[in-house]
DRENGU-332711 format. One record per residue (C-alpha): residue number from 1; residue in one letter; x, y, z. Coordinates in Angstrom, 1 decimal. Example, Ala and Ser with C-alpha at 12.3 -4.5 7.8 and 13.67 -1.06 7.14 Angstrom:
2
{resi=1&resn=A&c1=12.3&c2=-4.5&c3=7.8}
{resi=2&resn=S&c1=13.7&c2=-1.1&c3=7.1}
% end
This chain:
277
{resi=1&resn=X&c1=-51.4&c2=-32.4&c3=-109.7}
{resi=2&resn=X&c1=-50.3&c2=-29.1&c3=-108.2}
{resi=3&resn=X&c1=-50.4&c2=-26.0&c3=-110.5}
{resi=4&resn=X&c1=-48.8&c2=-22.8&c3=-109.2}
{resi=5&resn=X&c1=-50.7&c2=-19.9&c3=-110.7}
{resi=6&resn=X&c1=-49.9&c2=-16.1&c3=-110.8}
{resi=7&resn=X&c1=-51.8&c2=-13.1&c3=-112.0}
{resi=8&resn=X&c1=-50.1&c2=-9.7&c3=-112.2}
{resi=9&resn=X&c1=-51.0&c2=-6.4&c3=-113.7}
{resi=10&resn=X&c1=-47.7&c2=-5.0&c3=-115.0}
{resi=11&resn=X&c1=-48.9&c2=-1.3&c3=-115.2}
{resi=12&resn=X&c1=-47.8&c2=-1.0&c3=-118.9}
{resi=13&resn=X&c1=-45.1&c2=1.6&c3=-119.1}
{resi=14&resn=X&c1=-46.4&c2=3.5&c3=-116.1}
{resi=15&resn=X&c1=-44.0&c2=5.7&c3=-114.1}
{resi=16&resn=X&c1=-44.5&c2=7.2&c3=-110.6}
{resi=17&resn=X&c1=-43.3&c2=10.6&c3=-112.0}
{resi=18&resn=X&c1=-45.8&c2=10.7&c3=-114.8}
{resi=19&resn=X&c1=-48.7&c2=9.6&c3=-112.5}
{resi=20&resn=X&c1=-47.9&c2=12.3&c3=-110.0}
{resi=21&resn=X&c1=-47.5&c2=14.9&c3=-112.7}
{resi=22&resn=X&c1=-50.6&c2=14.0&c3=-114.6}
{resi=23&resn=X&c1=-53.0&c2=13.0&c3=-111.8}
{resi=24&resn=X&c1=-51.5&c2=14.3&c3=-108.6}
{resi=25&resn=X&c1=-51.5&c2=10.8&c3=-107.1}
{resi=26&resn=X&c1=-48.8&c2=8.7&c3=-105.5}
{resi=27&resn=X&c1=-48.5&c2=5.5&c3=-107.5}
{resi=28&resn=X&c1=-45.8&c2=2.8&c3=-107.8}
{resi=29&resn=X&c1=-43.3&c2=4.3&c3=-105.4}
{resi=30&resn=X&c1=-42.9&c2=5.4&c3=-101.8}
{resi=31&resn=X&c1=-43.6&c2=9.1&c3=-101.1}
{resi=32&resn=X&c1=-39.8&c2=9.7&c3=-100.5}
{resi=33&resn=X&c1=-38.7&c2=7.8&c3=-103.6}
{resi=34&resn=X&c1=-36.3&c2=9.4&c3=-106.2}
{resi=35&resn=X&c1=-38.5&c2=7.6&c3=-108.8}
{resi=36&resn=X&c1=-41.0&c2=10.4&c3=-108.4}
{resi=37&resn=X&c1=-38.5&c2=12.7&c3=-110.1}
{resi=38&resn=X&c1=-37.4&c2=10.2&c3=-112.8}
{resi=39&resn=X&c1=-38.9&c2=11.3&c3=-116.1}
{resi=40&resn=X&c1=-37.1&c2=8.7&c3=-118.3}
{resi=41&resn=X&c1=-39.6&c2=6.0&c3=-118.9}
{resi=42&resn=X&c1=-37.1&c2=3.6&c3=-120.3}
{resi=43&resn=X&c1=-34.9&c2=3.8&c3=-117.2}
{resi=44&resn=X&c1=-38.0&c2=3.3&c3=-114.9}
{resi=45&resn=X&c1=-39.0&c2=0.2&c3=-116.9}
{resi=46&resn=X&c1=-35.6&c2=-1.3&c3=-116.6}
{resi=47&resn=X&c1=-35.8&c2=-1.0&c3=-112.8}
{resi=48&resn=X&c1=-39.4&c2=-2.2&c3=-112.7}
{resi=49&resn=X&c1=-38.6&c2=-5.2&c3=-115.0}
{resi=50&resn=X&c1=-35.8&c2=-6.3&c3=-112.6}
{resi=51&resn=X&c1=-38.3&c2=-6.1&c3=-109.7}
{resi=52&resn=X&c1=-40.9&c2=-8.0&c3=-111.7}
{resi=53&resn=X&c1=-38.4&c2=-10.7&c3=-112.7}
{resi=54&resn=X&c1=-37.4&c2=-11.1&c3=-109.0}
{resi=55&resn=X&c1=-41.0&c2=-11.4&c3=-107.9}
{resi=56&resn=X&c1=-42.1&c2=-13.8&c3=-110.6}
{resi=57&resn=X&c1=-39.0&c2=-16.0&c3=-110.1}
{resi=58&resn=X&c1=-39.7&c2=-16.2&c3=-106.4}
{resi=59&resn=X&c1=-43.3&c2=-17.4&c3=-107.2}
{resi=60&resn=X&c1=-42.0&c2=-20.5&c3=-109.0}
{resi=61&resn=X&c1=-45.2&c2=-20.5&c3=-111.1}
{resi=62&resn=X&c1=-46.4&c2=-22.9&c3=-113.8}
{resi=63&resn=X&c1=-48.9&c2=-20.4&c3=-115.3}
{resi=64&resn=X&c1=-48.5&c2=-16.6&c3=-115.2}
{resi=65&resn=X&c1=-51.4&c2=-14.4&c3=-116.4}
{resi=66&resn=X&c1=-50.3&c2=-10.8&c3=-117.2}
{resi=67&resn=X&c1=-52.4&c2=-7.7&c3=-117.8}
{resi=68&resn=X&c1=-51.3&c2=-4.2&c3=-119.0}
{resi=69&resn=X&c1=-48.4&c2=-5.8&c3=-120.9}
{resi=70&resn=X&c1=-46.4&c2=-3.0&c3=-122.7}
{resi=71&resn=X&c1=-47.5&c2=-2.7&c3=-126.3}
{resi=72&resn=X&c1=-43.8&c2=-2.9&c3=-127.3}
{resi=73&resn=X&c1=-43.5&c2=-6.7&c3=-126.9}
{resi=74&resn=X&c1=-39.7&c2=-6.6&c3=-126.8}
{resi=75&resn=X&c1=-40.1&c2=-5.4&c3=-123.2}
{resi=76&resn=X&c1=-42.0&c2=-8.6&c3=-122.3}
{resi=77&resn=X&c1=-39.5&c2=-10.7&c3=-124.2}
{resi=78&resn=X&c1=-36.8&c2=-9.0&c3=-122.1}
{resi=79&resn=X&c1=-38.7&c2=-9.8&c3=-118.9}
{resi=80&resn=X&c1=-38.9&c2=-13.4&c3=-119.9}
{resi=81&resn=X&c1=-35.2&c2=-13.5&c3=-120.7}
{resi=82&resn=X&c1=-34.5&c2=-12.0&c3=-117.2}
{resi=83&resn=X&c1=-36.6&c2=-14.9&c3=-115.7}
{resi=84&resn=X&c1=-34.6&c2=-17.5&c3=-117.6}
{resi=85&resn=X&c1=-31.3&c2=-15.7&c3=-116.5}
{resi=86&resn=X&c1=-32.5&c2=-16.2&c3=-112.9}
{resi=87&resn=X&c1=-32.7&c2=-19.9&c3=-113.5}
{resi=88&resn=X&c1=-36.4&c2=-20.3&c3=-114.2}
{resi=89&resn=X&c1=-37.4&c2=-23.1&c3=-116.6}
{resi=90&resn=X&c1=-38.3&c2=-22.1&c3=-120.1}
{resi=91&resn=X&c1=-41.7&c2=-20.3&c3=-120.4}
{resi=92&resn=X&c1=-43.8&c2=-20.3&c3=-123.6}
{resi=93&resn=X&c1=-45.1&c2=-16.8&c3=-124.2}
{resi=94&resn=X&c1=-48.5&c2=-16.1&c3=-125.7}
{resi=95&resn=X&c1=-49.9&c2=-12.6&c3=-126.1}
{resi=96&resn=X&c1=-52.7&c2=-10.6&c3=-127.6}
{resi=97&resn=X&c1=-50.0&c2=-9.2&c3=-129.9}
{resi=98&resn=X&c1=-48.4&c2=-5.8&c3=-130.4}
{resi=99&resn=X&c1=-50.7&c2=-2.8&c3=-130.5}
{resi=100&resn=X&c1=-51.3&c2=0.7&c3=-129.4}
{resi=101&resn=X&c1=-52.6&c2=-0.2&c3=-126.0}
{resi=102&resn=X&c1=-51.3&c2=-2.4&c3=-123.2}
{resi=103&resn=X&c1=-52.2&c2=-6.1&c3=-123.8}
{resi=104&resn=X&c1=-52.6&c2=-9.5&c3=-122.1}
{resi=105&resn=X&c1=-50.2&c2=-12.4&c3=-121.9}
{resi=106&resn=X&c1=-49.7&c2=-15.9&c3=-120.6}
{resi=107&resn=X&c1=-46.4&c2=-17.5&c3=-119.6}
{resi=108&resn=X&c1=-46.6&c2=-21.2&c3=-119.4}
{resi=109&resn=X&c1=-44.1&c2=-23.9&c3=-118.3}
{resi=110&resn=X&c1=-46.4&c2=-26.7&c3=-119.6}
{resi=111&resn=X&c1=-46.9&c2=-27.1&c3=-123.4}
{resi=112&resn=X&c1=-49.3&c2=-24.7&c3=-125.0}
{resi=113&resn=X&c1=-51.8&c2=-26.6&c3=-127.2}
{resi=114&resn=X&c1=-54.0&c2=-23.7&c3=-128.5}
{resi=115&resn=X&c1=-54.7&c2=-20.0&c3=-128.0}
{resi=116&resn=X&c1=-57.2&c2=-17.5&c3=-129.2}
{resi=117&resn=X&c1=-58.8&c2=-14.2&c3=-128.2}
{resi=118&resn=X&c1=-62.5&c2=-13.5&c3=-127.8}
{resi=119&resn=X&c1=-64.6&c2=-10.5&c3=-126.9}
{resi=120&resn=X&c1=-65.3&c2=-10.1&c3=-123.2}
{resi=121&resn=X&c1=-69.1&c2=-10.5&c3=-122.9}
{resi=122&resn=X&c1=-70.8&c2=-7.3&c3=-122.0}
{resi=123&resn=X&c1=-67.7&c2=-5.2&c3=-122.3}
{resi=124&resn=X&c1=-68.1&c2=-1.4&c3=-122.3}
{resi=125&resn=X&c1=-67.6&c2=1.5&c3=-120.0}
{resi=126&resn=X&c1=-64.0&c2=2.8&c3=-119.7}
{resi=127&resn=X&c1=-60.6&c2=1.2&c3=-119.1}
{resi=128&resn=X&c1=-59.7&c2=-2.5&c3=-119.2}
{resi=129&resn=X&c1=-59.2&c2=-4.6&c3=-122.3}
{resi=130&resn=X&c1=-62.1&c2=-5.5&c3=-124.6}
{resi=131&resn=X&c1=-60.8&c2=-9.0&c3=-125.4}
{resi=132&resn=X&c1=-59.9&c2=-12.1&c3=-123.3}
{resi=133&resn=X&c1=-56.8&c2=-14.2&c3=-124.1}
{resi=134&resn=X&c1=-57.6&c2=-17.9&c3=-123.9}
{resi=135&resn=X&c1=-54.6&c2=-20.3&c3=-123.7}
{resi=136&resn=X&c1=-55.0&c2=-24.0&c3=-123.4}
{resi=137&resn=X&c1=-52.1&c2=-25.9&c3=-122.0}
{resi=138&resn=X&c1=-51.6&c2=-29.6&c3=-121.2}
{resi=139&resn=X&c1=-52.5&c2=-28.8&c3=-117.5}
{resi=140&resn=X&c1=-55.4&c2=-26.3&c3=-117.8}
{resi=141&resn=X&c1=-57.1&c2=-23.6&c3=-119.8}
{resi=142&resn=X&c1=-56.6&c2=-20.0&c3=-118.6}
{resi=143&resn=X&c1=-58.6&c2=-17.0&c3=-119.7}
{resi=144&resn=X&c1=-56.8&c2=-13.7&c3=-119.0}
{resi=145&resn=X&c1=-59.1&c2=-10.7&c3=-118.6}
{resi=146&resn=X&c1=-58.9&c2=-7.1&c3=-117.6}
{resi=147&resn=X&c1=-62.4&c2=-5.7&c3=-116.9}
{resi=148&resn=X&c1=-63.4&c2=-2.1&c3=-117.3}
{resi=149&resn=X&c1=-63.0&c2=0.4&c3=-114.4}
{resi=150&resn=X&c1=-66.7&c2=1.1&c3=-114.6}
{resi=151&resn=X&c1=-69.6&c2=1.4&c3=-114.3}
{resi=152&resn=X&c1=-70.7&c2=-1.4&c3=-112.0}
{resi=153&resn=X&c1=-73.5&c2=-2.5&c3=-114.3}
{resi=154&resn=X&c1=-71.0&c2=-3.1&c3=-117.1}
{resi=155&resn=X&c1=-68.8&c2=-5.1&c3=-114.8}
{resi=156&resn=X&c1=-71.8&c2=-7.2&c3=-113.6}
{resi=157&resn=X&c1=-72.6&c2=-7.9&c3=-117.3}
{resi=158&resn=X&c1=-69.0&c2=-9.0&c3=-117.9}
{resi=159&resn=X&c1=-68.9&c2=-11.3&c3=-114.9}
{resi=160&resn=X&c1=-72.2&c2=-12.9&c3=-115.8}
{resi=161&resn=X&c1=-71.1&c2=-13.3&c3=-119.4}
{resi=162&resn=X&c1=-67.9&c2=-15.0&c3=-118.4}
{resi=163&resn=X&c1=-69.8&c2=-17.3&c3=-116.1}
{resi=164&resn=X&c1=-72.1&c2=-18.3&c3=-119.1}
{resi=165&resn=X&c1=-69.0&c2=-18.8&c3=-121.3}
{resi=166&resn=X&c1=-67.3&c2=-20.9&c3=-118.6}
{resi=167&resn=X&c1=-70.3&c2=-23.2&c3=-118.3}
{resi=168&resn=X&c1=-70.3&c2=-23.7&c3=-122.1}
{resi=169&resn=X&c1=-66.5&c2=-24.3&c3=-122.3}
{resi=170&resn=X&c1=-65.2&c2=-27.8&c3=-122.8}
{resi=171&resn=X&c1=-64.8&c2=-29.8&c3=-119.5}
{resi=172&resn=X&c1=-61.7&c2=-31.7&c3=-120.7}
{resi=173&resn=X&c1=-59.4&c2=-29.7&c3=-118.4}
{resi=174&resn=X&c1=-59.7&c2=-27.2&c3=-115.6}
{resi=175&resn=X&c1=-60.7&c2=-23.6&c3=-116.6}
{resi=176&resn=X&c1=-59.1&c2=-20.7&c3=-114.7}
{resi=177&resn=X&c1=-60.1&c2=-17.0&c3=-115.2}
{resi=178&resn=X&c1=-57.3&c2=-14.7&c3=-114.0}
{resi=179&resn=X&c1=-56.8&c2=-11.0&c3=-114.1}
{resi=180&resn=X&c1=-57.6&c2=-7.6&c3=-112.9}
{resi=181&resn=X&c1=-61.4&c2=-7.6&c3=-112.6}
{resi=182&resn=X&c1=-61.5&c2=-4.0&c3=-111.3}
{resi=183&resn=X&c1=-63.9&c2=-5.5&c3=-108.7}
{resi=184&resn=X&c1=-62.8&c2=-5.2&c3=-105.1}
{resi=185&resn=X&c1=-62.9&c2=-8.6&c3=-103.4}
{resi=186&resn=X&c1=-65.3&c2=-7.3&c3=-100.7}
{resi=187&resn=X&c1=-67.7&c2=-5.6&c3=-103.2}
{resi=188&resn=X&c1=-71.3&c2=-6.6&c3=-103.9}
{resi=189&resn=X&c1=-70.2&c2=-7.6&c3=-107.4}
{resi=190&resn=X&c1=-67.9&c2=-10.3&c3=-106.0}
{resi=191&resn=X&c1=-70.3&c2=-11.2&c3=-103.3}
{resi=192&resn=X&c1=-72.9&c2=-12.0&c3=-105.9}
{resi=193&resn=X&c1=-70.4&c2=-13.9&c3=-108.0}
{resi=194&resn=X&c1=-69.6&c2=-16.1&c3=-105.0}
{resi=195&resn=X&c1=-73.3&c2=-16.6&c3=-104.2}
{resi=196&resn=X&c1=-74.0&c2=-17.8&c3=-107.8}
{resi=197&resn=X&c1=-71.3&c2=-20.4&c3=-107.2}
{resi=198&resn=X&c1=-70.5&c2=-20.9&c3=-110.9}
{resi=199&resn=X&c1=-67.0&c2=-19.6&c3=-110.4}
{resi=200&resn=X&c1=-64.9&c2=-20.0&c3=-107.2}
{resi=201&resn=X&c1=-62.7&c2=-17.3&c3=-105.8}
{resi=202&resn=X&c1=-59.5&c2=-19.3&c3=-105.4}
{resi=203&resn=X&c1=-57.9&c2=-16.8&c3=-103.1}
{resi=204&resn=X&c1=-60.6&c2=-17.2&c3=-100.5}
{resi=205&resn=X&c1=-60.9&c2=-20.9&c3=-101.1}
{resi=206&resn=X&c1=-57.3&c2=-21.2&c3=-100.3}
{resi=207&resn=X&c1=-57.5&c2=-19.3&c3=-97.0}
{resi=208&resn=X&c1=-56.1&c2=-16.1&c3=-98.4}
{resi=209&resn=X&c1=-56.6&c2=-13.2&c3=-96.1}
{resi=210&resn=X&c1=-59.3&c2=-10.6&c3=-96.8}
{resi=211&resn=X&c1=-56.7&c2=-8.0&c3=-95.6}
{resi=212&resn=X&c1=-54.4&c2=-8.9&c3=-98.5}
{resi=213&resn=X&c1=-54.9&c2=-5.9&c3=-100.9}
{resi=214&resn=X&c1=-53.3&c2=-5.4&c3=-104.3}
{resi=215&resn=X&c1=-54.0&c2=-1.9&c3=-105.5}
{resi=216&resn=X&c1=-53.1&c2=1.0&c3=-105.6}
{resi=217&resn=X&c1=-49.4&c2=0.5&c3=-104.6}
{resi=218&resn=X&c1=-47.8&c2=1.8&c3=-102.3}
{resi=219&resn=X&c1=-50.9&c2=1.9&c3=-100.1}
{resi=220&resn=X&c1=-53.4&c2=-0.6&c3=-101.5}
{resi=221&resn=X&c1=-57.1&c2=-0.3&c3=-100.5}
{resi=222&resn=X&c1=-58.6&c2=-3.1&c3=-102.6}
{resi=223&resn=X&c1=-57.9&c2=-6.6&c3=-104.0}
{resi=224&resn=X&c1=-58.8&c2=-6.1&c3=-107.6}
{resi=225&resn=X&c1=-56.8&c2=-9.1&c3=-108.8}
{resi=226&resn=X&c1=-58.4&c2=-12.5&c3=-108.9}
{resi=227&resn=X&c1=-57.9&c2=-16.2&c3=-109.8}
{resi=228&resn=X&c1=-61.3&c2=-17.9&c3=-110.4}
{resi=229&resn=X&c1=-61.8&c2=-21.6&c3=-111.2}
{resi=230&resn=X&c1=-64.9&c2=-23.3&c3=-112.5}
{resi=231&resn=X&c1=-66.9&c2=-24.9&c3=-109.6}
{resi=232&resn=X&c1=-67.4&c2=-28.1&c3=-111.5}
{resi=233&resn=X&c1=-63.8&c2=-28.7&c3=-112.2}
{resi=234&resn=X&c1=-61.8&c2=-31.4&c3=-110.2}
{resi=235&resn=X&c1=-60.0&c2=-28.9&c3=-107.9}
{resi=236&resn=X&c1=-59.1&c2=-30.8&c3=-104.7}
{resi=237&resn=X&c1=-57.7&c2=-27.9&c3=-102.8}
{resi=238&resn=X&c1=-56.2&c2=-24.4&c3=-103.1}
{resi=239&resn=X&c1=-53.2&c2=-23.6&c3=-101.0}
{resi=240&resn=X&c1=-50.2&c2=-21.3&c3=-100.4}
{resi=241&resn=X&c1=-51.8&c2=-17.9&c3=-101.3}
{resi=242&resn=X&c1=-49.2&c2=-15.1&c3=-101.5}
{resi=243&resn=X&c1=-48.8&c2=-11.5&c3=-102.7}
{resi=244&resn=X&c1=-46.0&c2=-10.7&c3=-105.1}
{resi=245&resn=X&c1=-44.0&c2=-7.5&c3=-105.6}
{resi=246&resn=X&c1=-44.6&c2=-6.2&c3=-102.2}
{resi=247&resn=X&c1=-40.9&c2=-5.1&c3=-101.6}
{resi=248&resn=X&c1=-39.6&c2=-2.0&c3=-103.3}
{resi=249&resn=X&c1=-36.0&c2=-1.5&c3=-104.3}
{resi=250&resn=X&c1=-33.6&c2=0.5&c3=-102.3}
{resi=251&resn=X&c1=-34.9&c2=3.7&c3=-103.7}
{resi=252&resn=X&c1=-38.5&c2=3.0&c3=-103.0}
{resi=253&resn=X&c1=-39.6&c2=2.0&c3=-106.5}
{resi=254&resn=X&c1=-42.1&c2=-0.9&c3=-106.8}
{resi=255&resn=X&c1=-42.5&c2=-3.4&c3=-109.6}
{resi=256&resn=X&c1=-46.0&c2=-2.1&c3=-110.5}
{resi=257&resn=X&c1=-48.9&c2=-0.1&c3=-109.2}
{resi=258&resn=X&c1=-50.5&c2=-3.5&c3=-108.3}
{resi=259&resn=X&c1=-49.2&c2=-6.4&c3=-106.2}
{resi=260&resn=X&c1=-49.3&c2=-9.7&c3=-107.9}
{resi=261&resn=X&c1=-51.2&c2=-12.7&c3=-106.6}
{resi=262&resn=X&c1=-50.0&c2=-16.3&c3=-106.4}
{resi=263&resn=X&c1=-51.6&c2=-19.6&c3=-105.3}
{resi=264&resn=X&c1=-51.4&c2=-23.3&c3=-105.8}
{resi=265&resn=X&c1=-54.3&c2=-25.3&c3=-107.2}
{resi=266&resn=X&c1=-54.3&c2=-29.0&c3=-106.7}
{resi=267&resn=X&c1=-56.1&c2=-30.6&c3=-109.6}
{resi=268&resn=X&c1=-57.6&c2=-34.1&c3=-109.7}
{resi=269&resn=X&c1=-57.9&c2=-36.3&c3=-112.7}
{resi=270&resn=X&c1=-59.5&c2=-34.6&c3=-115.7}
{resi=271&resn=X&c1=-61.2&c2=-35.9&c3=-118.8}
{resi=272&resn=X&c1=-58.1&c2=-35.0&c3=-120.7}
{resi=273&resn=X&c1=-55.9&c2=-37.2&c3=-118.5}
{resi=274&resn=X&c1=-58.4&c2=-40.0&c3=-118.5}
{resi=275&resn=X&c1=-58.3&c2=-40.0&c3=-122.3}
{resi=276&resn=X&c1=-54.6&c2=-40.3&c3=-122.3}
{resi=277&resn=X&c1=-54.7&c2=-43.2&c3=-119.8}
% end
């Protein structure tokens, strides 16, 4: 069974203007973009939401894992409505809920059977989201995570903790871990994860280019965004890797300060499907 999976960091309510003003950095727009002068965050979100909807619609995904979801969930609801207006099949939306910080979400075409949050093992440092969102659908279970920016020792603890949790998780359906790991794909952290072979870097397994970088837009230098699958799950192949949101609008505004990542995972027969047979 093919399952098209997307992970995308939405950048919350970030704006190129505010990022340039507060940090002196170019983020989310070309250097010549009028967006660098646009101070109205609502107008910027409307433009970014249209770009996000276009990118996600083009991905034709079955499961979409989102990070840095705006804390005002009406914005995500509007984005989902935009997807439906573009002809996408109905998505079920599951989130970590409204709050004071940007959250996590899953959009699923397949029926959602259960959802929960749990603390990310070893979480600390700064940045990221302290909880993981676990959503079980009829096709797979997905854990959405956003690991801290640093330090590396904390990220190492998080990765090892997620590996341990993945081994202990029920084997009745494939387990995917999706999100912004704040670990460059070519870093020692990810090299060690691949060497331990508990989790598989689906992008590399599917032939995705090491030159495909996701952050920071507009001139990315790292691939921080990942889809991992449990090595023991019946994944037959990973194919059709692609980046999302790589085209700005006519004014040079991008959908986010990350590019999204999409790929197709071909899943063999699972315990859950055998049980239904």
